[in-house]
N, C-alpha and C positions, 0 to 999 in steps of 0.2 A: 445742458444738452441731454436729451432723452434718447435712450437706446432705440425706441420705436420710431423716432424721427430720422434715423440714419438709413439712407437707401442701401439696397443690397449691393449695387455695383459702384457706389461712390468710393473713390480712392481716399482712404482714411488718413487724416492728419493725426498727430500724436495724441491729442486729447480724445478724439473719437475712437482711436485704436484701443486705448485703455478701457473705455466703456464696453466696446464690443467684445474684447477678450474676456473681461470679467463675466459678462452676461452669458457668453457661449461656453466658457470653461467651468462655471460654477456648478453645473450639474455633475461634474466629475468628483466634486469635493463636498457633496451634501452631507457626508458623514463627519465633516470637520467644520462646525459652526465657528470655531475660534479663528479659522483661516479666512472664511468668507466674510466675517465681520471686519477684519482688518483690510482685506482686499477691497471691500465695498467702499470704504472711506478713501482709499488710495485711488480707486478708479474714478471716482466722481469729484476729486479735488485736484487742483493744479498748484504746485508750489512755485515760488518765484524762480527757483533754480530750474524747474521743469519748463516753465514758460520761456526761459532764456535759452536753454540747451536742447529742448525738445527730445529729451531722453530720460530714462528712469535714473533716480538718484540711488546712492549706495544704501541709504537707510530704508529703502522700499523692499529690500531683501528678496523674499520668494516671489513677490509680485513683479519685481524688477526682472528676476530671472525668467519668469513667464513671458514677459514682453520681449526680452532678448531672444528667447527660444524661437519666437515667430519671426522677428525682424532679422536675426542673424543666421538661424538654422533653416527653418521651413521656407522663408522667403528672403534670402540674402540679397539686400539692396534692391528689392523689387517693390513696386506699388502693391498695397494690400487692400482688399475689399472685405466687407462683411461676408459675402458669399464664400470667398476663399477661406476665411477663418472657419466658417461652418463646415466646409468640406474636410478640412484638416482635423477638426475636433471629432467629426463623425468617423473618420478612417483611422485616426491615430490617438484616440482618447487614452487607451491603456499606456501607450508610450509617454504621452504628456504627463499622466498622473505618476508613473514610475519615476520619471525624471525629476519632477517637482518635489515628490515625497522626500527625497534625500535632503533637500534644502529645508523642508518643514521640520525635520527632526533637529536641525541645528537652531532654527528660529524659535521653535516652541518646545523645548526639551521636556518640560514638566508635563505637558499634555500629550505630546507625540510619542512618549514612551509607551503609551497604551495602544498605539497603532502598529500594524505589521506591514512590512514592505511586500508581503506575499499575498495580500488580500485578493488580488485578481486571480492568482493561480489557485488559491483555495476555493474561490467562488466557482472557478471552472471545474475543479474536481468534484465539488458538490453537485454541479449540474450534470456531469457525466456519470457520477456515482462510482468512479474508480480512479486509481492512480496507476502509474507504471512502476513496476518493480523488477529487479533482476530475478531471472529464473535459473541462474546457475546454482548447482547443488552446493558448492563450497560457500557461496553467499548465503544460501538457505541455512547451512549448518552454523555459520557464524551468527546469523540472526537468531536461530533457535537457541544457541548457547547463552544468549543474554537473558533468556527466560527461566534459567534453571540455577537459581542461587544456591540451592542445596548441593549442587555438584562441585562447588568450589571448596577445596580443602587447602590447608596450609602446606606449601611446598618447601623445598630445601632452601630457597632464597628468601624465605620469610614472607612471601606474598601468598595470598589466596589464589589458587590456580585450579584449572580443570582441563581435561583433554577434550578435543573436538573430534568426535567419532562419527563416521558415516554409518548407514544402515546395514553395512556388511561387517561392522566391527573394526574397520580400519581406522587407525589414528591419523587424522589429517593435519592436526596441529595442536598447539597448546595456547591457552589464554590465561593471563594473569591480571589481577586487580592491583594496580600500582597507584597509590596516592601521589599527587604532585609534590615535588620537592619544595619545601618552604623557603621563601626568600627572606633576606634580612629586612627589607623594607617593602611593604605591601600597600597598594592603593586600597581605598575603601571597597572598590569593586572586586579586587582580588581576595580581600578578606571575606566578603560575603560569599564568593564562589567557593573558597576553601571550606567554609562552614557547610555549604551545600554538599561538598564531597564527603562529608562525614557520614552521609546516608548511603554510601555506595552499594554495599552488599545487599542491604534490604530493598534497594531500588531496582534490583534485577527481577523482572517479571514480564508478562506478556504486553503490558503497556509500554515497557521499554522497547520491546520488539516493534511496536507500532511506530515509535519515534525513530527507531533505526530505519524503518521504511520511509517515513515521511521526510526526514532530513535528506536521505539519499535521493528521493524524488525531487525535492526542491533544488538540491545541488545539481541534479541532472537537467532541470528545466529553467532555472532562474539565472539572471545575470550574476556574474561573480566579480569580486573585487580584484585588483591587480595581483594580489597574492592568493587568489583562488578561494576566498571565503564567500559564503552567502550569509544572510542574516536569518536566523530562525527565531520566531517569536512564539511565546506561549499561546497566543491567540490562535495560531495556525492549528495546533493540536486540539485546543478546546473547541474550536468550531467544528472540526471533523468528528469529534467525539459527541457533538451535540450537547455540550455542557451548558446549562442555563446560567445566565447572569443573575446577579443579585437584583432583587426588586423590592420596592416599598411603596405602598399606597398606589399600586398600579403603574409606577414609574420604574423603568429598567435602568440599572446602574452597571457597574463594571463587574468582571468576573471576581470571584472570591480569591483572596490571596492564597488560601489553602490549595485551591485548584491549580493556580499558577505554580506554586511550590512543588506540587506533585509531578508536574511536567518537568520543571527545570532540574529537580534533583535527579531525575532519570537521564536527562541530557548530561549532567555531570557524571553520572555513572558510566555512560557510554564513552565519555572522554577519558576515563581512567582505566579502560580495558586495553591491554596490550596483547597482541596476537603474534604467534610465530607459526607459519605454515611450512610444511615440508615440500620439497621439490616433487615428491611422489608419495602415494599412500604408504604407510608403514604399519605393519601388523605387529603389535606389542603383545607378547604372551607372558603371563605370570609375573607382572610387575606390581610393585606396591606404590600406588600413587605416582608422584613425579620424582621420587628419590633417585631413580636410575636414569638421570637425564642424559647420560652419555649414549643411551640407546636411540635418542632422537637425533635425526639429521635435519634439523630445521634451520631456517634462515634466522637472521636477527629479529628480535621482537620489535614490533611497531605498534604505536597507538592505532586504534581504529578511526578515531575522530580527533581533530585538533580544534581547540577553542581560541578565538581571537578576542576582539573587544566585547565588553559586557555592558548591557544597558540596564540600569537600575532606576527604579522610581524612588523619589525622596519625598518625605512629608513636607508640605509647603511651610508649615509653621515651625517645626523643630529641626528640619534638615536631616532627620534620621532616615537611613536607608530602609525602605519598606520591603523591597524584594526584587529579584531578578526578573525582568520582563522579556529580554531577548539577548541572544549571544550570536557572535559571528562563529560559524562552524564550517569545517570542511572535512570530508572523508580523506584518509591518507591513501598512499599508494597500495596499501594492502586491500583496499576496497574499490578504488577507482577503475581498475581493469574490468570489473564487472558492470560498470556504469557507462563507460565511454571507451574502453580499450578493447583488446582482442577477445576478451571473454564476455563481451556484452551480449546478453540475450534477454531482452525485455518482454514482459507479458503483463496481463491485466491483474490487478489486485483489487478485489471488490471493497468498496469503501465501508461496507457494513462491518468489516473487521475492526474498524476503529470504534464503532458504536457499541459493540458487544462489551460487557463488563469484564475487566481483567481478573475479577475476583469470583463472581458467580457464573460467568460464561466463558471460562478459560478454554474449555474444549471447543467451543464455537469459534473462537479466534484462531486456535491452532489448526483446526480442520479447514477453516476457510483459507488460510495461508497455504497449507499443503495442497489442497485441491486446486487452487489457482495456479500453483506451480505445475501441477500435473496437467492442467488443461493446456498450458503453453507447450509443454513437452509433447503431449499427445497430439496437438494440432500439427506439429512438425512431422510426426510419424503417421498421422492419419489413423490413430488408434483410440479415438475418443470413446469407443464402445468397450474398451478393455475393462474387465471387472477389477475390483479391489478385494483383497482378503480382509475379513473382519479383523484379524490379528494385526495387519498392517495399519489399519485405521486406528485401532486401539492404541498402538504404540505412538502414533502421531498425536492423538488426543490427550494422552498422558493423564488419565484420570487418577484421582487420589486412591491410594491403596485401600482406603476404607470402603470403597465400592467393590463388591465382589458378587459373583453369582448373578441372580436375577436383577439385583439392584444395578449392577454394571451394565447388563443388557438394556435395562430401561433407560439409563443415562445415555447410552450409545444411540438407541433408536430415537429418543426424544431430541437429541442434538441434531440428528439428521432431519427429523421432522421440522425443527425450528429453521434450519437452513433452507429447507424447501419452502416453508411458509414465507420466509423473508426474501425469497428470490435469489439466494446465493447459489443454489442448485435448482435444476428444473424438476427432477424427480429422482427417487431412489427406491430400490426394492432388492430383496434377496433373490438371487438367481435360483435357489433351491428352496422348496418349502421346508420350514423348520419342523423338525420332528420333536414335538413337545414332550414326548416320552423320554427323550434324552436329557431334557432340562432338569437340573437338580441332581443328576447322577454324579458319582465321584469323578472329579476332573473334567466335567462336561464342558467348561469354558475352554480349557486348553486343548482337550482331545477332540471336541466336536465343534462348538460354536465358533471359535476363533478361526477355524479352517473353512468356514462357509464363505461364499463369494457374494459380493454386493455390487449391483450395477447402479452407478450414479451418473445422471445425465446433467451436463453443465448448462447453465443459463445461456439462452440463445445469444445474448449480446456479448458475452465473454468470448464465445467461439467466433463471432463476427469480428470483434475488435482485434483478437489475436491474429486472425487471418489478414486483417488490414496491416498490422504491424509486420507480419512476415512478407507481405507483398511490397511494402514500402521500404523495408530494410532487408535486402537479400542476404541470405546466410553466407558468410565468407569463410567460416571455419566449421565445416560439417563434422569433422572428427571430434571437435570439442563438444558440440551439442550431443552427438551420439554417445560420448563418454558420460556426459551428465545424465542423459536419458537412462543409460544402462545402470548407473548408480541408483537412481531414484526408483527404478522398476525392479530392484533386486528381489523384493518379496512378493512380486505379483506374477502369476502364471496365466498364460493364455490357454484357450481351449485346445486340447489335442485334436487334430483334424479327424481322427478315426472314431470319435465318440459322438453320440447323438445328444446334443445339448448338455454334454457333460463337462463340468469344470473340476479339474483335479488340483488338490493342494500338492505341495512339494513332497509330502510324506505319505499321504493316504488318499485314496479315491473315495468320493462320497457316493459313487454310483451315478448312472445316467438319469437325466430328467426326460421322461417320456413325453412325446407330443400328445397333448390333449386339447379338447375345445377350450377348457378353462385357461390353459397356458397360452393358447393363441389369443384369446380375448384379453388376457392380462397384458400380453406384449403389445397389442394394438393400443390399449389405453396408455401404457407406459410411453410408447413412441409417439402418441398423440396423432395417429394417422387413421384414415377411414378404411372401411372394409374394401371399398372400390379401389383406393390407392394401393392397398396391400395386395389385392388380387392381381392388379396389373403388374406389380413387381414380381409376384410369385409366378405368374403365367397361367392362372386359372380364372374361370369366370367368377365374377363377384357374387353371383347367386350360389355358386358351389361353396365358396368360402363362408358365406352367410349361413347356409344350411349346416355346414360342418360345425360352426360355432354354436348354433342352436340345437345341435344333435338331431337334425332332421334327415340326414343322409341314411338311406335304408341299407346300403352296402358299402363296404370299405373300398376305397380306390388307392392302391399302394403307390401309384405314380404321383397322384396328387399329394399323398402323405409325404412322400420323399421331397417333393417340391416345397411344401410348407416347412418341413424340417430344415432343409438347406437354407431357406430364407431366414428362418429364425436364427440359425447359427451365424449367418452373415451379419444380421442386424445386431445381435447381442455380442458378437466377438470380433468382428473385423474392423470396427470403427469406421463404418461407411459415412459418407457425407450427410446422410439423413440424420445421423446422430450428432 
């Protein structure tokens, strides 16, 4: 029997049903030739037992499960036609693939270990160019903590430990690195995992923070096992990082084992971090490390992530374990409130954060995370036009101490230029013209440059998607969000209303920025709006504004100057919808 000879509306008998199912579903599994090869032979052959019972046999395994999925689930005890199968595959292809994939891992363990359950979700993220991440400040602090291995020092309990401190200097919690307790008898998988744990401290970096976000996102969006686990595969991270597979003579092979190991040892590191958060922020003054632990009023320590089953690839010839490909993982109750509980505040995280190098582009990754956090917070408050202090951004970027003076400024500006070129941000500029005569003077970075203000415009799609999230998930705990906003905005000052285009730092005023044709032209370019649009918003004729910018006005008009100045202040400091 040929597939082409089967009419669309014919009620299928068992033999025809197998052929139609195979031909219609095979497009979902084109990445698995080993599956299609076996299914093809099963679809076009009828055993004596099948002829007798008109149903799949046990040894058909995944293909038998596929048949039962349609006969028992989609069309329970109903006649089935080719057209009906086509409609189901078209509308529920992802569901079919996800359901069958679990059976494939049991049937083809040596091959399927290289495949991820999360392929569709990763593909979706790559198409959107973002994932969702918690924008709660405590969540951000815990994520940031895993990037700073040098902050971990030996504590009184014998563990390496660090304080979790917010941007106001308040101690929010304590984190410890605790290796798993050894068991008397270990499976091969557990032995390999414990060997991976040996790399714990050296595995804390900004790539670890990426995995913190990715695992949290997959747990938030993927189906979970009965005990709350999802499966995380090394492929998931390698695809988002755009890591190339091995190739030879023009043929592509699998990812390098070294690349997989770099991912999984960081997952192991995440599973060995225990955190204790206080019921409230606690200011600790003049303490030495963690020796005075009685000063902390923290809850019991909890792991951040629990590990379940481990999937390991074995050498076909020797049976030797080659490496960990996937693990079951779940965030514990110290993290879940920020993902699905009362502290849930989700926002957009630009996928380019995964593609930046954790060694040579560390500042790019850190600033992308911080700005994406700020865009969500500022969308809630409608303050997207609020400027940032250079000093605040430098703290978040956390450049190496070897960069000082002009070299530090160059690194700072080049990073922002890269983020703009990559579309992570729309535009950036200093709100004040830099006084080059101040550059190079004694303490000029601390006393002058770090106090300057920078205007950063978010990418349009981030604003749009964050607003979608807000409209689809109404805020149920405004006080919580306002608290998070207040914490994250601690080092950022708004424009005092009595100044003309003046941004003051907390300690020292830099003086007003006067309205000039050059400043107006620069603002229009930055905001990407036309002279006509701006003139309508200002309330003056577009020819008047055009002449002003070109310095063609013969006499000054104070009323028009006041209107232009007020418009500039509104655009640059009020976070209007046009920003």
